[in-house]
Structures are given as C-alpha cells and as structure tokens.
C-alpha positions in Angstrom: 0.0 0.0 0.0 1.5 3.2 -1.1 1.6 5.6 1.8 -0.3 8.8 1.2 1.7 12.0 0.9 1.0 14.7 3.4 2.3 17.9 2.0 2.6 19.9 5.2 4.1 17.1 7.5 7.8 16.7 7.6 8.8 13.0 8.0 11.9 11.3 9.3 13.3 14.4 10.8 13.7 14.7 14.6 11.7 17.9 15.7 13.7 18.1 19.0 16.7 19.0 17.0 14.9 22.1 15.7 12.7 23.0 18.7 13.1 22.7 22.5 10.4 22.4 25.0 10.6 25.2 27.6 7.4 24.7 29.6 3.9 23.3 29.8 0.8 25.2 28.7 -1.9 22.9 29.9 -4.0 19.9 28.7 -5.7 19.9 25.4 -8.2 17.5 23.9 -5.4 15.2 22.8 -3.0 15.4 25.8 -0.6 17.9 27.2 0.2 21.1 25.3 3.8 22.3 25.8 5.5 25.7 25.2 8.4 25.2 22.7 11.1 27.5 21.3 12.9 27.3 17.9 16.5 26.7 18.6 17.8 29.1 16.0 15.0 31.6 15.5 13.9 32.0 19.1 10.2 31.8 18.0 7.8 30.4 20.6 5.2 27.8 19.7 2.5 25.7 21.4 3.4 22.0 20.8 0.7 19.4 20.6 1.8 15.8 20.4 -0.4 12.9 19.2 0.4 9.2 19.2 -0.2 7.9 15.6 -0.9 4.3 15.0 -1.3 4.1 11.2 -1.8 6.3 8.1 -5.5 6.6 8.8 -4.7 8.2 12.1 -2.3 10.6 10.4 -5.0 11.4 7.7 -7.5 12.4 10.5 -5.0 14.8 11.9 -3.7 16.1 8.6 -7.1 17.8 8.0 -6.4 20.1 10.9 -2.9 20.7 9.5 -4.2 21.5 6.0 -6.8 23.9 7.5 -4.1 25.7 9.6 -1.7 26.0 6.6 -4.3 27.0 4.1 -6.3 29.4 6.3 -4.1 32.3 6.8 -6.0 35.1 8.7 -5.2 37.4 11.6 -7.9 35.9 13.8 -7.1 32.2 13.1 -4.2 30.6 14.9 -1.3 29.9 12.7 1.0 26.9 12.3 4.8 26.8 12.3 5.6 23.2 11.4 4.3 19.7 11.7 6.5 16.6 12.0 5.7 12.9 11.9 8.5 11.3 13.9 8.7 8.0 16.0 5.0 7.3 15.7 4.2 10.7 17.0 2.7 13.8 15.3 4.3 17.0 16.6 2.3 20.2 15.8 4.0 23.5 16.4 1.2 26.0 16.5 1.3 29.8 16.8 1.9 30.7 20.6 -0.8 33.0 22.1 0.7 34.3 25.3 -2.7 35.6 26.6 -4.0 32.0 26.7 -7.6 30.9 26.2 -10.5 33.1 27.3 -12.0 30.4 29.7 -8.7 30.3 31.6 -8.4 34.1 31.6 -11.9 34.4 33.2 -11.0 31.8 35.8 -7.9 33.8 36.8 -9.8 37.0 37.0 -12.5 35.2 38.9 -15.1 37.2 36.8 -16.8 37.2 33.5 -16.0 39.7 30.8 -17.6 43.2 30.4 -19.8 44.0 27.5 -17.2 46.1 25.8 -14.7 43.2 26.1 -17.2 40.8 24.6 -18.0 43.2 21.8 -14.2 43.5 20.9 -13.8 39.6 20.9 -17.1 39.0 19.1 -16.2 41.2 16.2 -12.8 39.4 15.7 -14.5 36.0 16.0 -17.0 36.9 13.4 -14.1 38.0 11.1 -12.6 34.5 11.6 -15.9 32.7 11.0 -16.6 34.8 7.9 -13.3 33.8 6.5 -13.6 30.1 7.4 -17.2 29.8 6.0 -16.1 31.4 2.7 -13.4 28.8 2.6 -16.0 26.1 3.2 -14.7 25.2 6.7 -17.0 24.6 9.6 -15.1 24.9 12.9 -17.7 22.8 14.9 -16.2 23.4 18.4 -16.4 27.0 19.1 -16.3 27.8 22.8 -14.2 30.2 25.1 -11.6 27.4 25.6 -10.9 27.6 21.9 -10.6 31.5 21.7 -7.1 32.4 22.3 -5.7 35.9 22.9 -2.2 37.4 22.0 -0.7 40.0 24.3 -2.1 42.8 22.3 -5.7 41.3 22.7 -5.9 40.0 19.1 -8.3 37.0 19.0 -7.2 33.7 17.5 -9.6 30.9 17.0 -7.9 27.6 17.6 -8.4 23.8 17.8 -9.5 22.8 14.4 -9.2 19.1 15.6 -12.8 18.4 14.8 -13.4 20.8 12.0 -14.8 19.8 8.7 -13.5 20.9 5.4 -16.3 20.8 2.7 -15.2 20.7 -0.8 -18.5 21.7 -2.3 -20.3 24.9 -1.5 -23.3 24.3 0.7 -22.3 20.8 1.5 -23.5 19.6 4.8 -22.1 17.4 7.5 -23.7 14.4 9.1 -21.2 13.6 11.8 -21.7 14.4 15.3 -18.7 16.3 16.8 -18.3 19.1 19.2 -19.1 19.9 22.8 -22.7 19.4 24.0 -23.2 22.7 25.7 -22.3 24.8 22.7 -23.9 22.5 20.1 -26.6 23.7 17.7 -30.0 22.0 17.7 -29.5 20.6 14.1 -26.2 19.1 15.2 -27.8 17.4 18.2 -30.6 16.0 15.9 -28.0 14.8 13.4 -26.7 12.6 16.2 -30.1 10.8 16.4 -31.0 11.0 12.7 -28.2 10.7 10.2 -30.3 12.1 7.4 -30.5 15.5 8.9 -27.1 17.0 8.2 -26.0 20.6 9.1 -23.8 23.2 7.6 -21.7 26.2 8.7 -24.6 27.9 10.5 -23.9 25.5 13.3 -21.0 27.7 14.2 -23.2 30.8 14.5 -25.2 29.1 17.2 -22.0 28.1 19.0 -20.8 31.8 18.7 -24.0 32.9 20.6 -23.5 30.3 23.3 -19.9 31.4 23.6 -20.9 35.1 24.1 -23.2 33.9 26.9 -20.3 32.0 28.4 -18.2 35.2 28.2 -20.9 37.0 30.0 -21.6 34.4 32.7 -18.4 32.3 33.0 -20.3 29.2 31.9 -22.5 28.2 29.0 -26.2 27.9 29.6 -27.3 24.6 31.3 -23.8 23.9 32.4 -25.0 22.4 35.7 -26.8 19.7 33.7 -25.5 16.3 32.6 -24.2 16.5 29.0 -26.7 13.9 27.7 -29.6 15.8 29.3 -28.4 19.0 27.7 -28.6 17.2 24.3 -32.3 16.7 24.9 -32.9 20.1 26.2 -31.2 21.8 23.2 -33.4 19.8 20.9 -36.6 20.5 22.7 -36.3 24.0 24.5 -36.5 27.5 23.3 -33.1 29.0 22.5 -31.2 30.2 25.7 -30.8 33.8 26.6 -28.8 35.7 29.2 -29.8 34.8 32.7 -30.2 38.6 33.5 -30.9 40.1 30.3 -31.6 43.6 31.8 -28.0 43.9 32.9 -26.9 44.0 29.4 -27.7 46.3 26.4 -30.6 45.7 24.1 -28.0 45.4 21.3 -26.3 42.5 23.0 -29.5 40.8 23.7 -30.6 41.4 20.2 -27.4 40.0 18.7 -27.9 36.8 20.7 -31.3 36.3 19.5 -29.9 36.5 15.9 -27.2 33.9 16.6 -29.5 31.6 18.7 -32.3 30.9 16.2 -33.5 27.2 16.1 -33.8 27.1 12.3 -30.3 27.4 10.7 -31.7 29.0 7.6 -33.0 31.9 9.6 -29.8 32.4 11.6 -27.6 35.2 10.2 -24.3 34.7 8.4 -21.1 35.9 10.1 -20.8 38.8 7.5 -24.4 39.9 8.4 -23.6 39.8 12.0 -20.5 42.0 11.4 -22.9 44.7 10.2 
C-alpha cells in the first residue's frame, strides 16, 4: 500500500533537533500542550503531540494541519511546522501568550464586560466569515478555543474536529463538538443521520460562547451533557440569565445567533454589520 503524501508534514526528521520544550501550557483535547522554542529563530510555539498508529490516524490529523496551513487570517491561529517522527505527530502552533478566554476568566474570577465581549465577538465573526467562505465549519467554538495574544488579538484555535467541505453548501452528518455549545441541528443529526448541518452551526455556538463570556459558563452547564442534548433539541433558545443587565444590542445580537432554524440564523458577515 503506497503511503499517502502529506504535503505539510515533515517526516523522518527529529523535531527536537529544531525545537526545544521550555514549559507546559496545559491539557488539550489530545493530551498535554507544551511551550516550545525554535532553537535558532527563538520563536515560541505551542506544541501538541499525538500518538499515531497508522496512516488513517495521520490522515485524520492532517485535516487540521491542512486547514491551519491554508487558512491564513489574523484571527485564526497559525501553524509553524508539523513533524511525523517516531510514531508521533508533533504540531508546532502559533503561541498566544494571553491564553484561552475560559482560563483568563477563571484567573480574573469574573466574566467579561460587554465592551470586552464586543471586541472579541467582532474578531470571532471575522474569523468565522473567512472560514465559512473557505467552506470550513469549525464545529467546536467555545471560550476554551478562543485564544488571545498580548495585544488582545483573538485567534480561533483547535481545528481538531473541523470539517473541510469541498463543495459549497455541503452539509455534514457527523456528530462532533461539545454538547453545551452545540446547535440543535447538530444534536438532531446525532439521532437522525439524514438530517445534516452546515456552517450555520458555528453561528449558534458563537451565541453560546458569548453567553459563556458574560456568565463564565455556557447555559445549562450544571446539567449532565446527555440531558443537555435533549434540552437543546426541545427547548427555546437560551438567553442571558439577567438580560436587563446587558444592552438591548447584546440581547438582540444573541437572538440573531440563537435561532433554532439554521436557515433563519444570520451569516457571520451579516452579524458584522
């Protein structure tokens, strides 16, 4: 069997000759994330390592690597290099020294202010607009995947579960993402495979993430994930728990994101207006 060619992955080269690990950044979906530094250039990167068993494994991860290499945008995390060495995939991703917004809120011990949310939201919409034009659905948008640089530039990260659609308007019918942030049509798709979804699922998750920014947690966070799936399917869209404490604009923006019918949900470009 001819092994597949992965254009962005360097093989048979020891990444530790090029990069050195200088610290630990936390735990990602696929294990620990390290802080690494390029030995000659001095550049910092976030290093994700994944155990690879065969070419199929490598192919799964290569989607994320393709997306990061092909989607160059100020509000999307960049990639430095990817290596396949000693049955491990080494991903060196742009280092965002501010960290993820969920961790920032935990450290501050308080949610974000409306002006902070507005600033993040605009940049998130710019990233989504760019992704959707390139036929990519992120599928796992939440505060933990919104990173900040020191100058407060937003970088959307973690394309591990994203879907790259080759045809415009193509829909997905695989169930991936985190329940609390999941759009109703994605939940339904888990139970009925013939009910696929498209990029509008990200717009719902954007709305949920903005509520998370305002309240530290997504709606229904106290419920068991399986119960949440039922609730998302059956209930009215969530709102802020104390809407009167926030501007009419913010409340209105959320109602435009959190529309049960994906066709009636606005596009990222329309939200930017």
